[in-house]
Structures are given as C-alpha cells and as structure tokens.
N, C-alpha and C positions, 0 to 999 in steps of 0.2 A: 098153661099156659109159657109159652116160652118167651122170658125178654129176648131183646135185641142184645145181639153183643156189642159192645162199645167197646174200641181199639182204643188203646192208648197212646197218648200223644207218643211218638219215637224219641229215645232222648238223641239219636243221631240229628240231630238237625242241621243241614245246611247250613253253617255261617257263611256269609260274607268275609271275605279276607279285604282286610282294610287296605289302602293305597297312600301308600309314605308319601311324604313331599320330596323327596329327592328324585323318585320315578319319576312324579309327575311333572317335575322341571326337567327332568333330562327328556322325556317324550317332549316336550315343548322345545326345547333346544335343537333335537333333530327335526321337528316339523319346521321350524326357521330355519335349517340348512338345506331342509331338502327346496323349500319355496325358492332360495335363488337360483339353485340348478334348473328347475322348469322354466322360468322367465329366461334363464340363458337360454335353454333349447329352444326356445320359442322365437328370442330378439335373431339368432341364429337361422332360424327357417324362414323371418320375416325378412331378415338381411340378404337371404340367399339371391341372386339374379335366375330373375324367373327364365324357365327355355325362352331363349328369342326365337323370333318368327321368322323362319325361311322367308328370306328375299328372294323375289324373281332375278334371274341372270340377267344382268345389262344388255339392253340390245346393240347390237355393233351399229356405227355411222352408218348413213343411207350412203350409196355408191357416190352418187354427185357429192355430198360433203368429203370423203376421202380425196375424188380426183381433183376439190377445192385447194384442200390441206395441202397435197402434193405439187399440186402448180405454185404454191405459197411458198412453201420452201425450195424448189427447183427457182423460182425468180430470186429470192434473198442468197442462195448460193453462187448464182450467176454473178450478181451483185458483188458478192466478199471477192470472188473471184477478179473480177475486172481491177475492183480497188486494189487488190494485191499486185496486179499485174502492174498496177502504173505505179503505184509507190515503189515498187522494186524497179521498173524503168528510169525515176526519178535519181532513186539512189544511186544507181547504176552510174547513170548520165554524171550527177555529180562528182562521184567517185573519180570519175575520169576525166573531168574540168580539174582537180583541186590534189591529183596523185601527185604533183612534182610541188606543191606548197610548202613543205619544209626543206626540201630542196632549195629550191629557189630564196625563203628567207635565210638560209644559209651562206648563200653564193651574192648576195646583196652587198656585205661587208667588204667581202674582195671585188665587188666591183667598183666601189667609193676607194678603196686605196690605190685601184689601177689607174682612176681617175685622175687622183692625186699625183700620180706618178706619170700621167699624161701630160700634167699641165705645166710640170718640172721639164719635163723632156720638148716641150711648145718652144720653150727658147732657142732650137737649133731646128727649125722646121725642115730643112734639108738633108738631116742627117739619117741613116738607114734607122737607127732605133727607132727614131720619134715615128717612122715611115709603116716599120712594124706594129707598133703599137696603136695608130690610128687603125690598121688594117685588123688588127685583135679585137678593137673597141665594137667594129662595125661587124664583125661574128658576134658577140657577146649581145650586142643588140640586137639582131638579127633572131638569136636562141630566143632573149626574152621575148620578142615581139611572138614568134612562135606558140610559145607556151602561155600565150594571151596575158602578157605583162605589161601595162604600160606607165609610162610616167604621169603622174599628178601634177596638174599645171598648178601653178604655185605663185609666182611672181606676176606681182600687178592684178592678184584675184584680190575679192576681198576673205578675209582670215573666217575657215569653215572649222571649226572645230571637231566635223567628222574625220579631216582629211589631212588637218595642217596641228603641228604640235609650235606653239609657242615658244622659243625661248630667249626673246628679249624683246623690250618695244624702246624704240626712238623717236622723238619729235620730228615732224617734218609737217612745217607747215607748206609746202607745197601738195603734199600727199593727203587724201583724205585720210580722217580718222576708222581705222581697223583695214587699214589695206596691208597687204605684205610687201613689204621692201627688198628683202631679199632671201636667198634660199641657202640655207646652210647645210642642209644635205638631204638629197631627192626621194620625195615618197613615190611608193609604187602601189597601183594594185592588182589583183589576178582576177580576172572575168566578172567584175563590179564586187570582189572581195578586198578586203585592205587588207594588204603583205605590209607595210610598215607608213605612217604618216610622215610627213616632208616637216622637218624643222625649217622654223622661217622666223623671221625677224620682222615685227609687224610695227605699222608707223601710228602714233598717237600726235595728237592736236597738243602744240605746245601750251604751257601754262602759263597764266598771265599772270606779269609782274605785283605784287600787290604793292611792292614801295613805289614802283611808278606809279601805280593809282593814289595811291596816298599823298603821293607829291602834289599831282595834277590837283587833286581835290583841294587839296592848302593853298595853291597858288589862286584858285576862283574865289 
C-alpha cells in the first residue's frame, strides 16, 4: 500500500510586515490635507456662475411711440429757443437803456458844481456870462432828458427812504412830521433806476417843553 505523501509546511511562510505608528500618522495627515483641497474644488465649482440664459433682444418701439417721443422733443426744443430769444431781447433792451449809466453818474457832480456857479452868477442877470451859463444849463437838461434821466421830486413830499437821503431834521410846527423841508442836493433816476438819492432836510414835530408842563401842573 502506498501511503499518501504529506507535504511539509514550507519554512518560507509569508509574514505580514507590521505598519509602524509613524507611517500611519503620515498617511492620516496626507488624507486630512487632501480633504480641504477637494472641498475647495467643490466650493469653486458651486461659486462659478452658471451660464446665463440668452435673453431675446428687446423689440424696437412702435412707430407711434417714436413719433410721440420726437414730437415731445420738438416741442421742448421750440419752447427753449423761444425763451432764449425773449431773454436775449430783454437783456439787449436793458443794456441799451442803461448803457450810459456810469457816464451819467460821473456827470452829476459836474452838474452840481455848474449849478453852484450859475447861482453865483445870478447876481448879474443881464451879463453875458450868466446868459451863456443859462444856455449851457438848458443843453445839459436836454441831454439828461434824452438819456431817460429825470429829477426826483422831493421838496414838499413825504420822506421816502428809497429815493431820499436825510442829512438832518428840523423842528417845524407848520409842517407835517416826516415831510421834506429843503433839498440840499438833487436826486436823479434813469429809466426807473436810481442814479443817486436826493439829499434832503426832513421836518419833525417840536418836542414838548417838559419844564413848562411841570410848572402848569404845580400851579393847578
């Protein structure tokens, strides 16, 4: 009888190599480092904008709407042009009316001195000097009138601070309080624009004598 052959266990037994603690720690660190990278990739993918949906182009406005829009623009442009023309006409008219204002303002003191000389020469009314000065005075008045300059009425009028300038006050029982007694220097306006105010003396009511009132009270 033949006996079965028994195989002897091989001496070369494959032995599993033990894994050290350091290697396992390194593998865990590597896995933990790779995890954030994967999450960052996912976040970027989520944050990346999705492709926009192509919108259909806007339709042009209807012809009626275009006509209404252009009509409104034309009306506005016409109104602006009309206002501009009116403003330019008004400014041109004012510039012509008051073009000589500075010249006339400088001429008024000369006119004042001339009138003082005329008053001094009035002592000899038959002299040629006085007659000549009267003629020059008339020419000056015509020149001022031609440029729209007129004298401001003052004497006997109620004091108006807009056109009068009070230089003093005097008591005058016969005259109403606030009335103008005398004109010290004439005032002028040019086309409703004041060139200079008139210097005037204004009347005021007389002050009551306090002493007299006291004596009357004591006598009673």
